[in-house]
N, C-alpha and C positions, 0 to 999 in steps of 0.2 A: 504494500500500500504506500502511495506517495506520501512523503513526510509533510508535516505542517510546519516544520522548522524554518521560519522565515529567513534566519541568518544563513542557513545552508542553501535555500532556494535562490536567494539573491546573490549568487556568485557564478563565475564562469568555470566550466570544467572541460578538459580535453576528453573526448569520447571515442576518437578513432584516428588512425594515421591517415593523413591526406591522400597518400598514394593508394590506399586500399578502398577509397570511396569512389564508386562509379554510379551510373544511372540505375543499376540494380539495387534495390533497397536492402539495407542491413538493419537488423534489430538488435538492441542492447537495452541496458537498464541503467537508470540514473536516479539516485535518491529514492529508490523504491518505485519508480515509475518506468514502464516500458516506453521506449522511444524508437522511432524509425529514422534512418539516415539514408540519403541518396543525393546524387547530383541532378540538377535540372538540365534542360536541353542546352543551356549556355555554360554548363560546368560549375555552377554555383552550388554550394552545399545547402541542402534543405533538411531541416530536422523538425519532426512533429511528434507529439505525444500519441501513443496508441490508447484510445479510450476503452472503457470497460466493454462496450459493445463491438469493439474491433475497428471502429471508425478512427480516422486520423484527425487530430485537432489542428488548430491554426499553426502556421509555421512559427517556430521558435527563433529567437535571435541565434545566428550562427556566423562564425568567423573561421578563417584559416590562419593559423599562426604557429610558428615553431614546428612545422611539419605535421600539425594535428588539426582536426576539426574541433572547435570549441562551441559550446552552447550553454544555455541557462534555462532553468524552469521558472525563474522569477524575473526580477527587475533590478539588475545590479546598478549600484550608484557610482560605479567607476568602470573603466575599460580594463581589459586584460593587462596584467603587469608587463613591464618592459624587461627584456633581456638584451642589454646593449651589445653583448658579444655576437648575437645573431645577425647583426648588421655588418660584421667584419668579414669581408669576402675571402680572406685568406684562411679562414678557419675550416676545419673538417666538421661537417655536420653528421652526427652518428645517432640516429634513432635506434634504440636497442630492442624494440618489440615489447608487446604487452604481456604481463604475467598476472594471472588471477590469484588472489590470496583470500583465504578464509579468515579475515581479520578486519577490524575497523581501519579505514584509510588513515585515520588520525594516529593509530598505533604505528602504521608504516612510516609516517612522517617522524614520529618520535624516535623510532629505531634508527632512521637515517641520521638524526642529530646526535646519536649516542656514540661517542668515541671509545667508551670503556669496553665495548664488546669486541673491538678490533682484534686483540691478540688471541681471543678464544674462539671466535666465529670465523674470522678471515686470517687464520694462522699462516704466517710466512708470505702474506700478500699485503694486508693493511696493518698487520701488527704481529708481534711475537713476544714470548716471554724471554727475558725477564722485564721487558719494557711495557709494563702494564699500568703505570701511573698516568693519569690524565692531568697535566699541568693546569694551573688555574687560568681561566680565560674570562672574557667579558660577554655577558648576555644582556640584551636590552630590547625593549619594545620601542621602536622608532616611531614616535607619534606623528611626525611630519609626513611619513609615507604609509603609516599603519602596517608595519611589517616587523617581524622578529628577526634579530641579527645576533650571531655569536661570532666574536672577533678575537684576534690574538690567540687562536687555537694552534697548539703544536702537538705533534705526536710522532713517535718513531715508527716508520713503515718500511718493512723489508723490500717492498716493491711498489714504488710510488706511482708508477704509470706503466702502460704497455711497452713503452720504449726503454724501461729501466729494469736491470736485473740485480742491482745492489740497493741497500737500504740507506735511509737518512731520516733526520728529523724534518718533517714537512710543516709548512704553515698553511692553515686551513681557515676559511671563512664560511659560515653557514648563513643562509637567508631563507626565511619563510614568507613569501610574498602574499600568499593566501592560505587558508586553513588546510587545503588538500594539495598543496604544492610546496616542495622544499628544494633548495639549491645548495650546491657546494662550489666554492671557488678555491683553486689550489694553484700554487706557483707552477708554471709549466717547466719541466726539466730541460727542454730544448730551447726555451726562450724565457730566461729567468726574470725578464722585465714585464712579462705578461702572465695573465691568469687563465687557466682552463676553466670552463664553466660547465657544470653538470647539473641538470634539472631532473626532478622526478615528478611526473604528472600523474595524479591519482584520480581515478574515476570511482567515486563511491556508489556502488550498485545497490547494496543493502547496508544496514547498519554494521553487520559483521561480515560483509563481503565486498571486495573491491578488486580492481585491477589497476596496474600501474605500468608506466613506461619510462625508463631512463632515457634522456635525450642529452647528447654531449656536443659541446662546441669546443673543439680542441685545436691547439697549435701543434700540429704533428705532421711533418712532411714525409716521414719514413715508414710508419707502420701501415700494414695493409688494413683494409676495412674489416676483414675477418678477425684480425688480431685485436683490434680495438673493440669490436663487438664481443668477442669471447671473453676479454678481460673484464668487461663490465657485467656480462651475463653471469659469469661464475660468482662474482661478488653478490649480485642481486639474488640469485637462487639460494646462496647460503643464508642470506637475510630472510628469505621466505620461510625457511624451516623454523627460525627463531620466532618470527612474528606470529606464525600460525599456532605456535605452542604457548603463547602468552595467555595468561588468564587474569582477569576476564578478557574476552575478545575485544570488548569496547574499552575506550579510554576513560579512566576515572578522572573526574575534575573536582571531586569533593576533597577538602583539605584533609591531609593525613591519610588518604585512602591508600597511598603507597609511600613508603619512606624514601625520600631522596637523599643523595649524597652530594658532595661538592662537585662531582663530575656531571651531575644532572642539572647544572645551571640553565642550559638552554631549554631543557624539558620543562623546568619550572616556569620560565618566561613564556614558553609556548602555551602551557596549560592556562596560565593566568590570562593570556591574550584571548584564547578561545572562550574562556568564561566571560570576559568583558564583552565579547561579541555576542554572547548568547547562543553559541553553537550547542545544539543538543544531539544532532544526528551523528551517530558513531561514538557517543559517550554513554556512560552509565547514568547520566542525568535523564535519559529518555528522549526520544524524538517524536513521540506521537502527539 
């Protein structure tokens, strides 16, 4: 059943890869509502709700951006967020494919923000023992842009990118531009004066079911497309196992529902931001 959560409805969501959309209709689910996607005769994306009687509702707002089709079931008060790196023509654009997960999309965002799991889940890739400590970093809600940022993050990674085979301490910046999107910026090994940008677009299908696609904008002239894709997919599929085994499936927003540590600074800011927004879909606060 379609949610009544106004804060969730009034946002933009990536729901399909642009290259996969043709004039043949596709069906999927967003916020508990079945929707149909297709291209019209002029190639423009058309998205409609599938009503209870099987009829199609009026066309919903739809945009193509960052290699995906975006839509909303409500009335957003702002446009889709900007990714400045998407405009830099020398970058490699690597969409990594959709992965479905039996978990709240908000849990997926929080897992993406968590550096503490690197040595144990992404062993010998993003982390390794004995380098398990998460050095102190800064988390904040940036009121001027209404986003969550975590800056001054550092962590030892045995393999910092597809181009690298040796480890080093890396500098990371995290950004949450909307509740179901999270981004990572990291110093590019082959161009230290620039940052690679990795975004995770999440389509919340049901409260405890979502699918997500990593999309990368990289400064990398040497790696094959397959190598870049495989590097990210291995990491993401490792995360899927962890996220699907978290309990509860939904994200608790109640104070003291889960005990945070110093390493959870970004999670604390994220949950506080969600609560301020009144997001209920995908949380233990309930979305009905």
